[in-house]
C-alpha positions as CSV (number, residue, x, y, z in Angstrom):
1,M,174.7,291.1,257.5
2,A,177.3,292.8,259.1
3,Y,180.3,291.1,258.9
4,Q,181.6,289.7,262.1
5,F,185.6,289.1,261.1
6,Y,186.5,292.3,263.3
7,R,185.2,290.6,266.6
8,N,188.6,288.8,266.5
9,T,190.8,292.0,267.0
10,T,192.0,293.3,270.0
11,L,189.3,295.8,270.2
12,G,186.4,293.5,269.7
13,T,187.9,290.9,271.9
14,S,188.2,293.4,274.8
15,L,184.6,294.3,274.1
16,Q,183.6,290.6,274.5
17,E,185.3,290.1,277.7
18,R,183.8,292.8,279.1
19,L,180.6,292.4,278.1
20,E,180.8,289.1,279.4
21,E,181.8,290.6,282.9
22,L,178.9,292.5,283.0
23,I,176.7,289.6,282.3
24,Q,178.1,287.8,285.1
25,S,177.8,290.3,287.5
26,P,174.7,290.7,286.2
27,Q,174.5,294.2,285.0
28,I,173.4,293.6,281.6
29,T,171.1,290.8,279.9
30,P,172.7,288.6,277.5
31,Q,170.3,289.7,275.1
32,L,171.9,293.6,275.5
33,A,175.7,292.0,274.9
34,L,174.5,290.6,271.8
35,Q,173.1,293.9,270.8
36,V,176.2,295.6,271.6
37,L,178.0,293.4,269.5
38,L,175.8,293.7,266.6
39,Q,176.1,297.3,266.7
40,F,179.9,297.0,266.9
41,D,179.5,295.0,263.8
42,K,177.3,297.5,261.7
43,A,179.7,300.2,263.0
44,I,183.3,299.1,262.5
45,N,182.3,297.9,258.8
46,S,181.0,301.4,258.4
47,A,183.9,302.9,259.3
48,L,186.0,301.0,257.7
49,A,184.6,301.4,254.4
50,Q,183.8,305.1,254.5
51,R,187.1,306.3,256.2
52,V,189.8,304.0,255.1
53,R,191.4,305.1,251.8
54,N,194.9,303.5,251.7
55,R,196.0,301.3,249.2
56,V,198.2,298.2,249.4
57,N,200.0,296.1,246.7
58,F,201.0,292.6,246.9
59,R,202.2,289.9,244.9
60,G,202.7,286.0,245.7
61,S,202.0,282.9,244.8
62,L,198.7,281.7,245.3
63,N,198.7,278.2,247.5
64,T,194.7,277.8,247.7
65,Y,191.6,279.7,247.3
66,R,187.6,279.0,248.0
67,F,184.4,280.9,247.5
68,C,181.5,280.3,249.5
69,D,178.6,281.8,251.0
70,N,180.0,285.1,249.1
71,V,183.3,284.9,250.8
72,W,186.8,284.5,248.7
73,T,189.6,283.1,250.7
74,F,193.2,283.3,249.4
75,V,195.9,281.5,250.9
76,L,199.3,282.8,249.2
77,N,203.0,282.0,250.0
78,D,206.2,284.2,249.5
79,D,204.2,287.6,249.4
80,K,205.4,290.8,249.4
81,F,203.2,294.0,250.3
82,R,204.1,297.4,249.1
83,E,202.4,300.6,250.2
84,V,203.8,304.2,249.2
85,T,207.0,304.5,251.4
86,E,207.2,300.4,253.1
87,F,207.8,297.3,251.7
88,I,207.1,294.1,253.4
89,K,207.8,290.5,252.8
90,V,205.9,287.6,254.6
91,D,206.1,283.7,254.4
92,K,202.2,283.0,254.0
93,V,199.2,285.1,254.0
94,K,195.2,284.2,254.5
95,V,192.8,287.0,253.0
96,V,189.3,286.9,253.6
97,A,187.5,289.1,251.1
98,C,183.3,289.9,251.4
99,D,180.9,291.6,249.2
100,G,180.1,295.1,251.3
101,K,177.3,295.6,249.1
102,N,175.4,292.8,250.3
103,T,175.1,294.0,254.0
104,G,171.8,294.6,255.0
105,S,170.4,297.4,257.7
106,N,168.3,294.6,259.9
107,P,170.2,293.8,263.0
108,T,169.1,290.4,263.6
109,E,170.0,289.3,260.1
């Protein structure tokens, strides 16, 4: 299963809005729109896994954590993020982490 977290990004939201317009006009079927979204999920997950090499270090106070369905969720307070040349301080951040090794190749999963 390709994770669907990136559908809430600007790119994912724009894609969903345009697909909805195409369904309403009726230029495509809802099934085709779903297939496009599934392909988007697989492509964005693959691109991030293969092309992103930046590392960020962060520290903060752990507020809460949860592990459910192979997904870790952490809420941190008073965080400090450091990249090579940048330093950012934030009051609160939520980190969602998934095991990328469990993604399947079946688009209907």
